N, C-alpha and C positions, 0 to 999 in steps of 0.2 A: 326533819324539815327538808323540803325540796331545795336543791341547789339551782339557782337561776343562772342562765346564760344571757348576757345583755350585749347589744350592739349599740354604740354611740355614734351617730352620724352627724357630723358638724364640720364645716370647712375651716373652723378656727381651732388650731391645735391646743391653745390654752383652755378653751371651753371644754374640749374633749378630756383634757387632763383633769380639770377641776371636777367634772362630773364623774369620771372614773374613780378618782380618789374619794369623793363623797360617797359613792355607791359602796366601795370597798370598806369604808369606815363603818357603814351601817350593816352591810352583809359581807362579812369577811370571806365567805366561800363563793361569792358571786364571781363568775368568769366574765370579765368585761373586755370586749373587743372594740376596735375603733375603725371608722371609715371617714375619709375626708370629703367625700362627695356622694351624691346619689348613685352615680355610675359605679363607684367603688363598692357601695353598699349592695347594689344589685349583683355584682360579681360575687360578693361574700355570700349572699343569700342563695345563690345558685348552688353553693357547696354545702352550706350549713344554715339551718334556721334556728335562731335562739328563741327563748320564750318571749323576750321583749326587745323592741327597738326604740331607742330614744332618738327621735328624728327632728333635726333642725328644719324649720320651715323656709328660712330665707338663705338659700345657698345659690351661688352662681351656677349658671347652666340649668340643670334640672332642679327645680325647687322641690321642697318637701311635699307640697300638695300634688305636683305632677308625679312624684315618686309614688304616692299613695294610689293614684289613678292606675298605675301600672303594676301594682303589687301582686294582683292575681296572676298576671303573666310571668312575673319574676319568680313566684313560688311554684308555678306550673303544677297546680293541683294538690300540692302539699299543704299541710295546715299552716296558715299564715301566723306570723308572730303578733303579739299584742303591740300596738303602736302607741307610744307616749310622745306627744309633740313637745319639743322644747323651743320656746319662743318668747320674746318680749311682747308680742302682739296677742292679746287675749280679748280683742274686740268681738262683739256679737257676730259680725260677719265672718271672722276667722274661725270662731268656735263652730258656727253652722257649717262652714266648708269642711272642717275637720270631721265633724259628725257625719256628714253626707258621704265622706270618703272612707269611713270605717275606723277612724282614730278612736282610741279608747279613753285617753286622758290627756291632760296638758300639764306640763311642768314649766311655769313661767321663769324667765331669766330676769334678774340674777337668781341662782338657785337658792332656795330656802331649805335648810336641813330638815325641818319638820315636814314640809310639803313632800320632799323626796322620800323621807322615811314612811310617810303615809302611803305613797304610791307603791313603794317596794313591799311593804307588809301586805298590802292588798294583792299584789302580784304573787307573793309567796303562797297565799291561801288559794288563789286561782290555779297555781301550778301543782297543788296537791292532787295526786291521782285519785279519782273517784270512779267507782264501778257503777255503770248504768245498765239497766235491763229494759229493753224495748219489748212490750207485750202486745201482740196483735195477731189475730188469726189469719190475716192476709200477708203472704210473703212479700207481695209488691209494696204494701204499705210499710212493712217493717224495713225494707230496703230504703224507701224514701225517707222515713223518719231517721234511720241510722245516718244517712248522708247529712241530714239537717243537723242532728245532734252533734255529729263529729266536727261540724264547722264552728261549734261553740268556742269561745275563748278559754273556757275551762279545760283542764286536762282530764279527759274522760276515756275510760276503757269501756267499750260498748259491746254488749251481748244481746241475744234475742231469745224470746220464748213465744210459742205459737198459741198457747192456751193459758187460761187462768190457773189450771191445775199445775202446769209446768212452772209457772211463775212462783206459786207458793212453795213448790218443792225446791226450786233454786234458791229462794230466799232463806229456807230453813237450813240449807247446806252450805251456802256461800255468803260472803260479806258484801252484798250489794248495798250501795248507798242510796240510790234513787231508781224508781221505775217510771217509765212513761207507758201508761196502761190504757189500752182501748176499753171503752165502756161496753160495747156490744160484741160479745164473743159467745159462741155455743158452749154448752156445759156450764162451767163456773164462769160467770160474767166478770167484767172488770171491777164492779163495785164489791162483789162478794170476795174476790181475790184480794182487793185492796184492804178491805176490812180485816181479813184474816192476817195479812202481812203486818198491818199497823198494830194489831192487837198482840201479836206474838214477838215482834222485833222492835226494839227501842232504837231511836235515833235514825230511822230510815224515813224516806220521803216518797210519796206517790204523787205523780202528776197525771191526771186523767186526760184522755184524748177522746174526742168525739166529733163526728161530722155534722151533728145537729146541736142546736142551742137549747135543748130541753131544760127548762128551769127546774123541774122536779128532780131531774138527774143531778143537777148542780147542788141542789139542797141536800139530796141524799148523800152525795160525795162529801160535802162539808160536814154532815152529821157524823160520819165515821172517821173524820180527821184528815181528809184530803184537803190540802191547802191551796192547790192550784189546778186549773182546768184550762186546757188548750183546745181551741176549736180548729179542726182540720180545714184547710191546710194551714200550717204555721211555718215560721221562718227562724233562722238562727238567732236573730236579735231577740225574738220572743223567748227562745230557750235560755239565752243569757239573762234576760230580765227575770225569769223564774228562778234560775240558779242564784242570781244576786240576792234575791229575797230569801230563798231557802237557807243560804249560808251567810246571811247578814254581811253583805259587802258595803254597808252604809258608811258614809264619811265619818260619822260620829264614832263608830267603833274603832276605826283605824287611826283617827286623829289621837284618841286617848292612848291607844297602843303605841303610837309613834312618840307621844310625849313621854311615856314611861321609858321607852328604848333610849331616846336621846338623853333624858335626865340621868339614867343609870350610867351611860357612857361618860357623861360629863363628870359624875361623881368619881368614876374610876381613874380619871386623868390625874 
């Protein structure tokens, strides 16, 4: 199981302590750091980026929303942490502002143990290393897709293949989890390569990529077991949406898992 690093950013020491203790009770191996202000958090992130930041919205000076607007500059091209907002304000306007600024989730105050466990268990799944293969005969397209995929909130190790034949060979010899596969390639095209990979390897996923919206191609892809189709150009949030579906990041799954986790811990007390 991956070990999470978490940063709690809140101007109230008691709140930071409560959340730190609650996190450690659920994930004993989680490394929890604390910052008392957005400025202090920015200094921390300049040195080290944890997997998740629990960010208070209502802080004096630089607010949580203002901090989110500057996050790209703070991380300076490095992979940004997953942001979970901690706030007593969960109004539609606040939720919309958080979504627009790239926040992933919200943990309402006062903290509910079940809600926190649900968030943490989802983050653990997202932090698992997954190997991704980008397959396209254009080196330029592979570079662009790599940049987009690497901005995903999931922990992805990305490699490339330039042909369908190479993709099939790599999947036979190595443990890739998912491929982003171009449809139109010379030689073995994307559909043929995807069909071979899905037939011979269990538990892998293929996401087809294409610059056109040919419905016949979509139907053919679905027929061989391809679950998702991305039209070029696409964006990091679309990659995240696909991976959320492929790896079942639904609330219902993690609420049930959190209920079992909390119930088991209560029994052990």
